[in-house]
C-alpha positions, 0 to 999 in steps of 0.5 A: 842419647838420641835413641832415648826419647823413642826408647822412653816412648816405647816404654810409655806405650808398653806401660799404657797398654799394660795398665789399660788392659789390666784395668779392663780385665780387673787383673794384672796382665803379662807386660813383657809380651806387650813389650816385645811386640812394641819393640818389634813394631816401633824399634826393630833392630834398636840397640837401645833395648838394655835402656828400655828394659832397665827403665821398664823393670825399674818402673815396675819394681817401684810402682807402689812407691811411685804411686804413693809419691804421686798421690802425695805430690797431687793430693787432689788427684787419686792415682785411679782418677789420673788418665792412664797415659799421664800416670804412666808418664809420671811413673817414668819421670819419677822413676828416672828422677828418684832412682836412676843414675844421675850421671846417665839421666840428670834430674833436669833430663828426667823432668824435661823427657816426661814433659815432652812425652806428655806434650806428644801423647797426653791431653791438652793439659798433660804437660802442665800437669806432669811439670807441676807434679814432677816440679813439686817432687824436685823441689822436695829433693832440694833441686839437685843439679839445678845449677849444672851447665847443659852440655852443648848439643851435637851438631846433628841435633841442630840440623834444620827441618828442611835439611833432614831426609824426607819420608813421604806419607799420604793420609785421608779424611774418609767420609760416608753419607748415610740416611741423610747424615755424614759420617767420618772414619777415624782411627784411635791409637794406644796413646788415647788420640783419635786421628786420620788414617794414613800410610807411607808411599812406596817408591814411585807411588802417588798419593792417591795410589797409596791411599787406595792401597792403605785405606782398605787394609786399615779401615776395611772399606774401599774409597774414592779419593777426592780433593786435597785438604792440606799437609803437615810435617814434623821431625821424628827419629828412626832407629835405623834411619836416624832423624828424618822429616815426615811430610804428609799430604791429606785428602778427602776420600769417600767410602761406602757406609758399612762396617769398619774393621781395623787391620790385623793386631800385629800389623796395625802399628799402635791403633786399637779401634776405628769407628764411624762419627757423625760430624757434630761429635768429632771436635769433642774428641782427643786429637793431636795438635797437628792434625786438628786443623786438617780434621777441622777443614774436612768437617767444614768442607763436609758441612758445606756440602750437605 
């Protein structure tokens, strides 16, 4: 079961891209090429593929029913008005809640997993919204499994953060000055969030060398690494390495103000856009909670140096 959160994330990303591209092209697009690419990028060698395929097929086959249920449970939100990531989280959650084998996916697990997806990939209010819709449907079902006692977690799941294997990364708030204005380069992921460019350190590589190598690949511009602006860490799951802790050190990095170009599609790891933003426009964007303090600190430093 330790693979399941990652597996649901990959199914969500696949549905998100499929839904987004279908809307953009105003016609359905093929979903399985997207699915295959996402597995290759995010879960190479995963042994949980049958679960992912079954969940994706379940959501696709029941989509009309799922969308009708969503609209009944949230009548003030027509399906096409719900954020793309939120409606696909709801589709996954409802598919498992209503149609999955309850021995494999108990109702509480289906709801909790959907809420965790919403917290990780949705907006500020996504978790509450998903919880409300799924909770309403669960009550209509008679709250099956309400009094079930949860099984004890495996010991591995309770390993403290400071005992997990560490993967080190370096990230940068890339900025440029042009005609009296200061700009920051941000990358956009397929789940609808803007974030800072970052890369994994090779063995023996310093943070600065990593950034000088990675940033030109990801953004298409050379950089000069400046001062450190902080760090963060979080636990994650790798299909081959298991549970680990990612530690990211962030730096200011100056670049020339020239056209940005995202690295090739097959290499970009879930990113779909890159842009320059004026400082005044940045905090209105959608960021992950853990990156927002770093972005805010970078903006403050740049504003003070004008």
